[in-house]
C-alpha positions in Angstrom: -5.8 -25.9 -50.6 -9.1 -27.1 -49.2 -7.2 -30.1 -47.4 -4.7 -27.7 -45.8 -7.5 -25.5 -44.4 -9.2 -28.6 -43.0 -5.9 -29.7 -41.4 -5.4 -26.3 -39.7 -9.0 -26.3 -38.4 -8.5 -29.8 -37.0 -5.1 -28.9 -35.3 -6.8 -25.8 -33.7 -9.7 -27.9 -32.5 -7.3 -30.5 -31.0 -5.3 -27.8 -29.2 -8.5 -26.3 -27.8 -9.8 -29.6 -26.6 -6.4 -30.3 -24.9 -6.5 -26.9 -23.1 -10.0 -27.3 -22.1 -9.3 -30.8 -20.8 -6.2 -29.6 -18.8 -8.2 -26.8 -17.2 -11.0 -29.2 -16.4 -8.7 -31.7 -14.8 -7.0 -28.9 -12.8 -10.4 -27.8 -11.6 -11.3 -31.4 -10.7 -8.1 -31.8 -8.7 -8.4 -28.5 -6.8 -12.2 -28.8 -6.2 -11.9 -31.6 -3.6 -9.1 -29.7 -1.7 -11.2 -26.6 -1.4 -14.1 -28.6 -0.3 -12.0 -30.3 2.4 -10.7 -26.9 3.6 -14.2 -25.6 3.7 -15.3 -28.6 5.8 -12.4 -28.1 8.3 -13.1 -24.3 8.7 -16.9 -25.1 9.2 -16.0 -27.7 11.9 -13.6 -25.2 13.6 -16.3 -22.4 13.5 -18.9 -24.8 14.9 -16.6 -25.9 17.8 -15.9 -22.2 18.6 -19.7 -21.5 18.5 -20.4 -24.5 20.8 -17.7 -23.3 23.3 -19.0 -19.8 23.4 -22.5 -21.2 24.1 -21.2 -23.3 26.9 -19.4 -20.4 28.5 -22.4 -18.3 28.3 -24.5 -20.9 30.1 -21.9 -21.3 32.7 -21.8 -17.6 33.4 -25.5 -17.5 33.7 -25.5 -20.3 36.3 -22.8 -18.5 38.4 -24.8 -15.3 38.4 -27.9 -17.2 39.5 -26.0 -18.8 42.4 -24.6 -15.4 43.5 -28.2 -13.9 43.4 -29.5 -16.7 45.6 -26.9 -15.8 48.3 -27.7 -12.1 48.1 -24.5 -11.2 46.4 -24.8 -8.6 43.7 -22.6 -9.8 40.8 -20.1 -7.3 39.6 -20.7 -5.6 36.3 -19.1 -7.5 33.5 -15.8 -6.1 32.4 -15.6 -4.7 29.0 -15.1 -7.5 26.5 -11.7 -7.8 25.1 -10.9 -9.7 22.1 -9.0 -12.8 23.2 -6.6 -14.8 21.1 -9.2 -17.4 20.6 -11.7 -14.7 19.3 -9.1 -13.6 16.9 -8.6 -17.1 15.6 -12.3 -17.5 15.2 -12.6 -14.4 13.2 -9.7 -15.5 11.0 -11.3 -18.9 10.6 -14.6 -17.2 9.6 -12.8 -15.0 7.1 -11.0 -18.1 5.7 -14.3 -19.9 5.6 -15.9 -17.1 3.5 -12.9 -16.8 1.2 -12.8 -20.6 0.7 -16.6 -20.7 0.0 -16.1 -17.8 -2.5 -13.2 -19.7 -4.2 -15.2 -23.0 -4.1 -18.2 -21.2 -5.8 -15.9 -19.7 -8.5 -14.2 -23.0 -9.1 -17.6 -24.7 -9.4 -18.8 -22.1 -11.9 -15.5 -22.4 -13.9 -15.8 -26.2 -13.8 -19.3 -26.0 -15.2 -18.2 -23.6 -17.9 -15.4 -25.8 -18.8 -17.7 -28.8 -19.1 -20.0 -26.8 -21.4 -17.0 -25.8 -23.6 -15.9 -29.3 -23.7 -19.4 -30.4 -24.9 -19.5 -27.6 -27.4 -16.1 -28.5 -28.8 -17.0 -32.2 -29.0 -20.2 -31.2 -30.9 -18.1 -29.0 -33.3 -15.6 -31.8 -33.8 -18.4 -34.2 -34.8 -19.9 -31.6 -37.1 -16.6 -30.9 -38.7 -16.0 -34.7 -39.2 -19.4 -35.1 -40.9 -18.7 -32.1 -43.1 -15.3 -33.6 -44.1 -17.0 -36.9 -45.0 -19.6 -35.1 -47.1 -16.9 -33.1 -48.9 -14.8 -36.2 -49.6 -17.9 -38.0 -51.0 -18.8 -34.9 -53.2 -15.2 -34.6 -54.4 -15.0 -38.3 -55.3 -18.3 -37.9 -57.3 -16.9 -34.9 -59.1 -13.7 -36.7 -59.9 -15.7 -39.7 -61.3 -17.8 -37.3 -63.5 -14.5 -35.6 -64.7 -13.0 -38.9 -65.8 -16.2 -40.0 -67.5 -16.3 -36.7 -69.4 -12.7 -37.2 -70.4 -13.5 -40.6 -71.8 -16.5 -39.2 -73.7 -14.4 -36.5 -75.3 -11.6 -38.9 -76.3 -14.2 -41.2 -77.9 -15.8 -38.3 -79.8 -12.3 -37.1 -80.9 -11.6 -40.7 -82.3 -15.0 -40.8 -84.0 -14.5 -37.3 -85.6 -11.1 -38.3 -86.8 -12.6 -41.3 -88.6 -15.3 -39.2 -90.1 -12.8 -36.7 -91.4 -10.9 -39.5 -93.1 -14.1 -40.7 -94.7 -15.0 -37.1 -95.8 -11.6 -36.8 -97.5 -12.4 -40.0 -99.5 -15.7 -38.5 -100.5 -13.9 -35.3 -101.6 -11.6 -37.4 -103.8 -14.6 -39.2 -105.3 -16.2 -35.9 -106.0 -13.2 -34.5 -107.8 -13.1 -37.7 -109.9 -16.8 -37.3 -110.6 -16.3 -33.7 -111.6 -13.5 -34.7 -114.0 -15.6 -37.5 -115.4 -18.5 -35.2 -116.0 -16.4 -32.7 -117.7 -15.1 -35.4 -120.0 -18.7 -36.5 -120.7 -19.8 -33.0 -121.4 -17.0 -32.5 -123.8 -17.8 -35.7 -125.6 -21.6 -35.4 -125.8 -22.3 -31.7 -125.2 -24.1 -30.0 -122.4 -27.6 -30.5 -123.7 -30.1 -33.1 -122.5 -32.0 -33.7 -119.3 -29.5 -36.3 -118.0 -26.5 -33.9 -118.2 -28.4 -31.0 -116.6 -29.5 -33.4 -113.8 -26.0 -34.5 -113.3 -24.8 -30.9 -113.1 -27.4 -30.1 -110.5 -26.5 -33.1 -108.5 -22.8 -32.2 -108.5 -23.6 -28.7 -107.5 -25.6 -30.0 -104.5 -22.7 -32.4 -103.7 -20.2 -29.6 -103.6 -22.5 -27.6 -101.3 -22.9 -30.5 -98.9 -19.1 -31.3 -98.9 -18.4 -27.6 -98.0 -20.9 -27.8 -95.2 -19.4 -30.9 -93.9 -15.9 -29.5 -94.0 -17.0 -26.5 -92.0 -18.9 -28.6 -89.4 -16.0 -30.9 -88.9 -13.6 -28.1 -88.5 -15.8 -26.5 -85.9 -16.3 -29.8 -84.1 -12.5 -30.4 -84.0 -11.9 -27.0 -82.5 -14.7 -27.4 -79.9 -13.3 -30.8 -78.8 -9.8 -29.6 -78.6 -10.8 -26.6 -76.6 -12.8 -28.8 -74.2 -9.9 -31.3 -73.9 -7.5 -28.4 -72.9 -10.0 -27.0 -70.4 -10.5 -30.3 -68.8 -6.7 -30.7 -68.4 -6.0 -27.3 -67.1 -8.8 -27.5 -64.5 -8.1 -31.0 -63.3 -7.8 -29.8 -59.7 -11.2 -28.1 -59.8 -13.3 -30.1 -62.3 -16.0 -28.3 -64.3 -19.2 -29.4 -65.6 -18.8 -30.2 -69.3 -22.3 -31.5 -70.0 -23.5 -28.4 -71.8 -20.5 -28.4 -74.1 -20.9 -32.1 -74.8 -24.6 -31.6 -75.6 -23.7 -28.9 -78.1 -21.1 -31.0 -79.8 -23.4 -34.0 -80.0 -26.1 -31.8 -81.7 -23.4 -30.6 -84.2 -22.3 -34.2 -84.8 -26.0 -35.2 -85.5 -26.3 -32.4 -88.1 -23.1 -33.6 -89.7 -24.4 -37.1 -89.9 -27.5 -35.8 -91.6 -25.3 -34.0 -94.2 -23.2 -37.1 -94.7 -26.3 -39.2 -95.5 -27.5 -36.6 -97.9 -24.1 -36.7 -99.6 -24.2 -40.5 -99.9 -27.6 -40.2 -101.5 -26.3 -37.6 -104.0 -23.4 -39.7 -104.8 -25.7 -42.6 -105.7 -27.7 -40.3 -107.9 -24.6 -39.0 -109.6 -23.3 -42.5 -110.2 -26.6 -43.5 -111.8 -26.7 -40.4 -114.0 -23.1 -40.9 -115.1 -23.9 -44.4 -116.2 -26.8 -43.2 -118.2 -24.6 -40.7 -120.0 -22.0 -43.4 -120.6 -24.6 -45.5 -122.4 -25.4 -42.8 -124.9 
């Protein structure tokens, strides 16, 4: 799901960059044409202005000559817009419009350049984030596989300990039967017999505790293994569960050592009774 979202974002970013680039190229192509048109209109306007200035100077010179000869120049006729004046006005309007379009094109071009820079920056940021996410995902996957290996190893170890506990239970039953035979043969009196009874009672307590602990450990390991399998696409942190399981295993190890010590005591007491 995360990869599909990244792919959609990347496609949108590429399309946006392509559109911005096309607009930028279009503005780059139309910009020189507008500038050339503005230049032509400015030259035409300047030529018309120069011509008007020359005509005004020529008119002033003719009036001065008439005044020197004592001739009163006639009043100037009302000015009429000539065809040339109309063309000059059209040229001025075209020039103003072209300048307006050029200014708008320049502003649009600057805006597009800013957008292109922003999109490039966003693309670089997205690329860096993708790399970080990929690295994080790889690390999580490694942790997940490591956790699976730990759980599998603990399951194998627990299976071995369960088999060993079964053997100890068998030995305990044999010891109980043997003790019953000795008690029947020699009676229940005596310190040795009482000590053996107490040792056997403690052995049964420890065995029951071990059975309970191993059942709990087996259930916890199975639940953790199932959770790891079902959440493979979104690995979870199993460190707290593994820590609790390791603590329980250590307690079971302590009980097992205690049981071995009691077995040794029971064997010694049984030998003493057999010698009587």
